[in-house]
N, C-alpha and C positions, 0 to 999 in steps of 0.2 A: 368434810366438805362430803366429800366421795359418800359417807354415810347416809348425810340426810338425802343426796340424791336419790339413792338405791332405796331409801324410804318412802320416796315420791313428793319427799318436801321438799319442793323446786322454788316454788316464792318465797320461803326461808334462807335457801341457800344463794338466791340470786341478790336477798337483802344485804346477806352478809359479804358476798363477792363485790357488791358496789362501793365498800367503804374503799377509801384513798389508800395506798399501800405505803409504807417509811420510805423515805428519799432511799434508804442503803439498800431495798430491796430492787428499786425499779431497775436495773440494771442486770436482773439475776434473768433465770428464768420462771420465776414465780409468775410473772406478766402473761405469760403465754401460756402456762395452768391453767391463768385464771379466765384466760379468754376463752379459753378448749372447754370449759367447765361452763363458762354463760352459755358458749354457743351451743353446748346439751342442755342445758337445761331450757332455755327457751324451746330448740326444737319439740322436748317434751311436752311444751305447754300451750303447742301452736302457735307461738310467736314467731313467726320465719322471718320478718322484718328485722327484730330483734336479734334473731338466731345466726342471719346472714352478714349483718355488722360485726358482731363480735367471732361469728368463724372466721373472715377477711383478716381481722386483728391477728387473731390465731396463726392464719396462716403464714400472714407476714412476718412474723415474730420467728415461726418454725424455720423459716430459711434466713433469717437474719445472723448475720457473723459469722465466727469462723466453726461455729458448734453445726452444722449444718446435718440434714439426713447422711451425705455422704462421709460426714467423720465420727467417730463414737462420739453419743451424745453422753452428756451428763445424767446423775443416775434421775434428776430433778425433771431435765429433758425428756429422756425416756419415757416419766410416766404423762407427761404433760402432750408429748407426741401421741402417747396410749389413748389418751382422751380425743386429741384430734382423731383420729382413727375411727373411731367410735361417731365421732360429728359426720365424717367422712359416708360412713355405712347410712347414718339414719338418712342423708342426705343420696343415697342411691351410688354415691361418685366409689363404686369396689372398686378399682382397678389402683386407684392414690392409695385407699386403706389397706389394700392388700400390698402395694409397697413399703408402707410404713411399718405394718408387722412384723412382714417378712423380715425387715432391717432389723426392728427390736429382738425377735428371735435370735438372728443370728447373733447381735451381741448381747443376747443374754446367756448364748451358748457359749460365746466365748469367756466372758468374765464369772462364769459360773451363777448366773444370777436366776435362781430359780420362781422365784413371783414373776418377773417380768417372763420367764418363760410359760409361765402357768397363764399369764393374761394374754401374751401374745398369742399363743394356742387356742387359746378359747377363741379371739376375736377372728382368727384365722377361721374355724369351724362355723362362725355367725355368716362370712364371709360365703364360704361353699354353700353354707346353707340358702342364701340370698340368692347366688346362683344355679340353686339346684342341682348340685354335686355332692349326693349323698352319700355314698361311700367314703368319697374326700372328707367330709363332714365328720364321720362317725371316726374316722380313725383320727383326724386331730381332735374332735372331742375326746377319744378317750385318752389322748398323749395327755392332754389336759387336764385328766380326773386325776391321771397317774402324778403329774406333776404337781399338781393342787394338793395330793395325799402326804406328800414326801414331807409340805411344809403346813399340812394344817389348815389350810384357807379353804374356809369352808365356804362363803362365799364363791370363789370360783369354781369348785367344786359342784357347791347346788346348782349354776349355770350350766357349767358343762354337760351333767346329768339331762338336765332340760334339753340341753341341746343335740344330747342322742336320742332324746326320747320322741323328739320332732323328725329328724329324719326319719325314726323307725314310722312314725304318723304318716310322712309324705309317701313312703314307701310302701304302704298299704300295711303295717303290722302292728294293727291298732291296739292289738291285750298286752304288747311290750310297752307301747307310748303311753298307755294308760298307766300300767304300773310305773313306768319312770315318771312322770310328769305327777304323778302323787308324791314321789318321796321327794322330787323336788318343790313341792308347794309346800309340803311340810318343812323341810328344811329354810324356804324362804320366810313362813311364817313364824318360824322359832328365830332366825336370824331379825327379823323386822326390817324385811327388804319386799315393803308393800309393790312397788313397781316390777319385780319378778313374779311375787306371788299371785299379782292381778295376771301375767300371763299366763302360767301353771293353769290359775283355773280356767282360763278359757279354753286352754289346750285340752286339760283333763276333760271339758264339757264336748268339744268337738271328738274325741277319742270315744267317750261314751255314746255319742250321739251315733259316728257311723256302726257301734258293736251293738245300737237298739236300744240302748238305755237313756230313752228321750226325757224322763224326768231328772236325773239327775244330773243330763245335761243342761238341762232347762235350770237348775237350781245354782250351778256352778256359772252358768252364764251372767245369772244376773247378781251373784256374789261378786263377780269381778267386773260388773258395770258399777255398781255400785261405789267400789273401792277406788274404780278410774273416775268417776264423776267427781267423788270428793278431794280425790289427787289435785283434780283438772290434766289430767294425763289423754290427751287427746287419742294419741296411737291405740291407746288399748279403749277406750269410750268407741272408738269405732268397731275396732274388730269386734267386741261383745253385740255391738247394735247387728253388726252382717251374722253373727255366729246364731242369735235368734230368731232374726229374721230367717234365716235358711231352714233353720227346728218347724217354725209357726207356717213357713208355704209348705211345706213336707206335710205339717198336719191339716193342711187345709183353712188355716184362719189366716186366712187371705190379706186382712184389713190389720190385724195387729202386727204382721210382715211387713205390708208396707209405710206403717208405722215406723218400723224401727229402719226398715232402708231409707227411709225421707230422714230421720235423725242423722242417721251414718255420712250421707249424702253432704247435709248441714255442715257435720263438723269436719268432715272432710274438707270439702270447699272452701270451709272460712280458714284452714290449713292450707291453704293455695294449694288443692292438689295432692292430697298425700295417695301414697302407690294405693291403699289398702279402697281407693274410692274405686278402683274397678272391679274389688269384688261387691260392691255395694250394687253397681250398676248391672252385674250380672243377675244379681238376686231380683233386682226391679224388672230386669229382662224376662227372668223367667214367672216372676208375677201380671206381669204385662198378658204373657202367652195365657198363663190361664186363665185369664180373665178375656179372652178372645178377641186382644187387640194386637194383632199381629204382626202390620205394620209397625210399630209402636219397639214392639220388641226387638225385630227384625234388622229397625235402627240402632238400637243400644247397641245389641250384639255387633253388627258391623264398626261401628266406633272402638268397642273394646280392641275388636281382633287387630282392625287398626293402629291400635296403640301401640308403638316400638317398644314400649317399656313393659308390655304383657309377659308375664311367666309362663312356660311350655305348660304347666299343669293347669292354667285358668285358659291356655290357648287351646287346650285339645278339647277343653269342657265347653268353651264357647263355639268352636267349630261343630260340636256335634249337636249342642244347641239347634244352631243353624239348619244342621243337615233336618232335622227332627221336626223344624217348621215348615220346612219346604215340602218335605214330605207329606204333611198334613195336608198341605194345599194342593199336592199331586204336581206338582213341578218338579219331576225326575230325575233333570238335565241337572239341577242344583243343588238338589240332595244328594245324588252321587257323587258330585264335587265335594262335597261340604263334609261327606260320611270318609270320605279317601283321604282329605286332606286333615281329618281329626287323629283317624289311626296312623298315619304317617307322618303325624307330629309328634305324637305317642312315643312311637317304635324309634324315632330319630331322639328322643330322650332316653329310652331304654338303651339305646348304645350308649350312651355316656358311661353307663353304670358295668364295675368290671366284676365285681364277687356274688357269686352266688346267693348269700344269705341275703344281699339287698335286691338281687333281681327277681325271686320267686315271689315276695309278698307286692313289689311293685306289678309283676305279672295282672294283679286284683285289677287295679284301675283299667284293663284295656277290656275289660269282660263286656261291659254295656257297650263299650264303642263298637267290638264286635257282633255284639249281640243283634245291636240297634241296625247295623249296614247288610246282615243275613238277613231278618226279618224283612228289611226294606227291601230287597233284592229278591227274596221270595214272593213278594208279592207286586212289585212293580217288574220285575224284570225276569232271571231267571234261577230258577234251584239250582243249576250247573252250576252260574257262576258264585251261587251263594257260598254253594260247595266249598268252592276252590278259596275262597276267602276265610270260610270258618277255618279252614285248616291253617293256612297263612299265620291266624293267632296262636294254635294249636304247638305246644313242646319248643317253646324257642328256647329256653334257657336249655333245655336236654339238648336240641340240636346245635346250639354253640358253643356248648361242654363237648360233644361228638365231634367238633370242627367241619361239620358240614354246612353251617350258616353261610350266605353271601354276602359278601364283603359289606353290603349295607340294605336297608330295606328297598330302598326303590328296585334293586336288583333283585329283591326275592319278587315282588309284585311280577314281573317280568317271565317267572318261573312256573310254566302250567303244568302240573301233572296229569298222568294217560292212568286215572284210577283203574278203567278196566282192565290196562296193562299189567297192572300192579296184582289186581286180581287175579287174574290169568296166568302170572310167574308162579302167584303163593300155591296156587289151584285151589282156590276158597273164595269165602265169601267175605266183604269187609261191611261191618254193621257203624256207623259216623252217627252220632247222638249229639244234639245241641239240645238243651233245658233253659226256659224259659219264663216267665211268671206269664206272657201272654197264652202262648203254644208252644208246645217244641217239638224238635223235627228229626226225621228220622233218614238219611241217607244209605241206600242197600248195594253195593256194588261188586258184580261179580264180571266172569271174562265177557258177556255181553253187555254192559251199560250198567248206568248209574240209573235206581229208580227211587222216586221221591215220596217220601209219606209226612202228612200233620199227626202229629201224638195231642196228648191233653196237655195243659199245662203245667210247670213245675210244681207247680204245689201238690197236685195230685199222684204225681208219680215218686214224690217226695216221701208220701205219707205211704205211700205203698211200701218203699224201699224199709223207711223204719218200724213199719209194722212189723215186713218179712223179719227183718235180720233181728226183730225183738222174739219171733217166736225160734228161728233158729237158737240164737248166743241163750235161748232157755231150755234147751235141750229137749225141744220137742221134735214130733217126728211129723213132717207135713206131708208124706204121704197116707198115712193112717187119718188124719184128722180132716186132709186134703185144704189144707191152708188157703182162703179166698184170694190173698193177698199174692200168694205165688203163682197162682194162675192167672190173676190180675197182670200180673209183671210180662208174664208169655203173652198172654192177650195184647197186649199194651206194646211192649216193646220189640216181639220176635215175630210174633202171627201176620205182620202187616207183609211180611216179607217172606211169610215160611216158604211160599210156594220158589222163590228165586235159591233157598239153601237145600241141596241135596241131601240127602241122609248119609250123617258119616263124616260129613264134610267138614275142613278146617275152617273157624270162622275167627275173624277177627276183629274184636269189639273195641272200639275207639269211643269210650265212655265219656259223661260229660257230668258235674256235678256229685250230686249220691250217688248217681250210677258205677263211680268210682270205686265206691266203698261195698258194690253188690257181687256177688260170686252167680256171674249169669249160668253156673252148672246147676244150681240147686232150682232156678224156675222150671214150673210143673208145667208139663206140656202132656195136652191130649195126644189121644190116638194109641189105641191098643193099650185103655187104660192110662190111667193119670202116671205119670213117669218125669223124674229128673231131666233136664234138657242134655245134660251130661250124656245121656244114653243117646243123642242123638248128631250129638254134634261134638268136636275138639276143638275145645277155646283158648284163645291166647287174646289176654290183655294189652292192647298198642296206645300207643301217647298222640299218635298223627299217621296221616299219610303220607307225609314228607320223610317219615323215620321207616315207614314199611315200604316206601322207594328204595331204601338202600337195605334192606333187611334180606339178607338171605341166608337162610336157615339151612339151606343142603350144605352150605360151605362148612365144610368143620374147619377150627382150628387149627391151623401147624404149629403146634407148641411143642417144646422140648421135653416135658413134662407133663404128667395125666392127670394126677389128682391132689388136691390141697386141701386137707381136712383138718379142722381145730375145733377142739370141742372137749366137750365133760370136763371142762375147768372145776379148780378148787374153789368153793363158792369165798364171794369178796365179802361178804356180809350178812346178815339171816334175813335182807330182804331179797336174796338171793338164792335161795338154798339149793345145795346138791339135786341135779335131777337122777332121781334113781336107774331111768331107765337110758342116760346116756350114755355110756360104757357099750349098753346093746347096740341102741344104732352107730356109734363108731364104726363098731366090728362089721354089723349088718352092712355098713355101706363100703370097707376097706376090702371086706372080704370078696368084692367082685372083681377085683383088679390085682396084677403082680405085685408083689411087696415093691421091686424093683421101679412101679409105674407112681407108687405114691407118697407123698410126705403127711404122716399124722405126727399132729402134737395136739397132748391129750394133757390134764394136769396143771404140773407145776410150766410145761411148755405152751402152755395153752396162755400166752397174754398177747395184749395187743400189738405188741412189737414185734411178735411173731410174722405176724398176718406182713405187716408194714415191710419187714425185712428180709423176707423169704423170693421178695421178687413175682408176685400174684402174678404177673402177665404174662410168667413161663406157664401157667398151668390152664387143660382146656377146661378141667372141671374145679369147682370148689366149695368148699360143704363147711358149713358151722352147723356147733349143736350146744346151744347155750340156753341161758336167757335173753330178751331182747326188751329193748324200752322204745317206747318211742314217743318223740315230743311233740305235741301239737303246736304250741307256741314257736317252738323253733328247730324246727325237721330235720336240718342238719345237724343238731343235737342228739338223735337216734342214735342209737347205737347198741351192739353186741356183747352183753356181759360176761368177760373172761376173769381169767387168774390176776391176783393182783400182782403187780409187779414188784419184788424185793427191794428194786434199787430206786422206786417209786413209788410208794403204797397209793397214793391218789390216781394209778392210773392202771385203770380195769377196765375202760369202756374202749371199743372199738368204734369212733365214732364216724357218721355217715362222712362228715363234712373232710373227715382223711380216709375216707374210702375213694373219693374222687379224683382225691391227687395221686392215684395211682392207675396209669393205665391198666387194662385189661383187654384179654383176648379169647377168654374164657366165651366157651358154648353154653355153658350151664352153669350157675350162681345157685347155690339153694341155700336159703337161710332158712334153719329148723329152729326157729326161735319166734318167742309172741310180738305180732302187729309188726313185722317183720316189713310189710309193706307200707306203715306209717298209718298216720291220723289225721294230719292236715291236707285240705284239698287247696290248692290253687288253683285260679284262675286261669286255664290253658295248659295247664300244668299237670293237672289229676292228682291222684294221690303222692304226696310225697315223703319220704322214708330212708328204710335202707335198702330196698329193692330199686328206687327212682338214682340211689347214689351209684349202686353196681351198674347199671344201665348205661350212666353219665361215665363212669368207670371205661365204658366200652364191653359187657357181657354182652353177648346176643340173645339168652333167656337168663331171665332171674323168678325163682320160685320162693315168692316170698308169701308172708301169712297176714291174712284180715284179721284173727284174734286171737286169743291163746291156743298156744298149740298143745294137745293131747300128750301128757309124757306116756300115755300108753300104746297109742297107736301110731307116733309119728316115727318111731323106730321101722314098724310094719309096710308103711305108704314107701318111704325112703328107700327100704330092702327091695321094694317091688322096682320103684323107681330106677335105682342106683342096674339093678340085674336086666332093664330095658336098654338103658343108657350103654350098658356094657357089651349087650348083644347088638348095635347098633341104630338101634331103632331112634326116632326122633324127638326130642324134649316136649313136645305139645302132648304127640300119641304116647310115650313113657309115662307122665303124670296122670293123661287121661284114666291108662290102664291099671296106674295103680291106685286110683281113686275110685274105680271101677270093682276093685277087687275087693276094696274094704266093704265097697257098700253091697256087693252080691253073697259073698261070702260070710259077711258075719251075719248073724240072726241073732244079735242083740243090741244092746245099748249104741255100739259103733258104727252104724247102718246110719244111723243120722247125721247129718249134714255138719253138726256141729264140731265131729271131729276129723270126718275128711272134706269137708269146702273151706275148709280155714286156708289152705294151698290154694293161691293163684297164682297162674303163669304170665308172664308177662315178657314180651318181645322186644328187641332192642334193636341196632342197626349193625 
């Protein structure tokens, strides 16, 4: 019976369930199971009246007799209650469903019933998804996967994998989500589970759409719609119509988008108010707005916003849409109110997420909310207020990891930062960038005040960054060929504020978007002949004004030990061959300190566990010489590649996720490894990888690499860097001098930025 339902054959299943039970079975738990299955099947077909009747019967039977929820149910009753819990989920009675599944999970563990344990965990993960508790959903789904694998329950495994993918999708990690949904869909097709397959096809489409693969998205939506209509599956039919409507709206095909929206609403209303009706209404409001029907659009949006059943993720989209509508008609008071409300709704939801792996992709959802409000404030109120709100959304995860965040977002709003005072204390200039599709912005802060500049749109700036990086990575010499993109980037990004930046002044860059991957040292500046901007400024990358407010580079770490040096590991495999000059770099760095001040671990001792066990918080300087990996799909899987642990041969990487678990007080962490800066940009957080992880752990400065490190030049740069540090020079000056030494004293290929500009300095808190 359950197999028929999983295959989407609801009418066939209901026909069989309608048959009279033999008299000897009437007093068993089989009537409860039958009623629960009937309620489930009718609900899937959108027959709410019949579903309600069967549900009430199942509910009555579930509490009938001594075998109630407060007792230990029989095996059959546990299965029936499991079905009833799924009906509760479909009816959005989540608290009651949660009670049933938690009880079943407790019994399953007591009786070592692996199958019941797996199904209970699966359903608990589904409840967490409905409540938008995505951390919890992933943890429960992963536990369900492990339980299902132990007993070979492929169906549970398939659903659990799909639930993990859905949590990833809702958190904004679309690459992982797409991969997970494809695996789940393939498994569902092989198992003949049409209902699940329809769900995963829609979700493949959603992930593809978010990644810009619109053709693939449309193909999957249509395939899902075809299966849903064939099986009379109302919920999936509505979802597919809504998804197609959103895609067509984005493409500007308003008539077809409206047709799919109308169809979704008709089906939803025939099912007496399906939850997905609100999604369809939201698309309808956006279509009305595009058709210049502002009043109609606002009316629909207000109706959705006032619905108590609205999810947080839809609520902030609705509130942001209302704000944009009021901004268009110059109703600044209402626009301002709704922009603030949409951001508050989002940030309140972000506060429910605990794991960094989840916080990072989730932050991407905030980008458009903050961008829209900043643009509104710039054009309708003040650029200074826009500046404050822009910084509110920056580095939230890093700030929370460092224990600097306010107890909640409303408390955060009340804090106004004195940006000129921060610049005055740092004796420098702060350049804050915001890139957006319509136009970009720059705020330049010095001790005297804040200046605001409008910049070109994001697409133009991104193109210059991409082209100039290609020049550098192809080992070209920008000074020799005077590349236009290097000069254009200086002209666009720095020249507007050049009069505010004294020569040789410290400059703190708070980048946005593609600028996180750009080393500003390499920009081509005019004056006295074309030259790299590093010759005019001492540059540090920062994450937010909030973090700079707590940044005191003049205060040196008071630690019992000086230098922790880990490097020149034994190659773990052919993908990470021995570094010929690694031993030289270790020697070059260590020689600047007394042997009693230094802890050096190389070769067999250069293990991941060495770092974790060495109490890294006791050192003022930490240095790594090794290969590095950067994961764009999962940045906290970025790692420093060390020696294999004989006791655990699979362990040879020091992961970013492990780094953030060990508090640091270091003045400088230097990662002389490829791609130490990371390769994935997250909204508000910037480039996330190893450097971000060490900042998160508490390092004041981190030296990371933007691309592959040269084994020939790194030892020379690090030798000069540590000579300067040992002499008491601050990290920003020390790294600049080390790079200038390479630039000025090399009459060969090593003067090219490919070799010295990979190293980027990041300032923490």
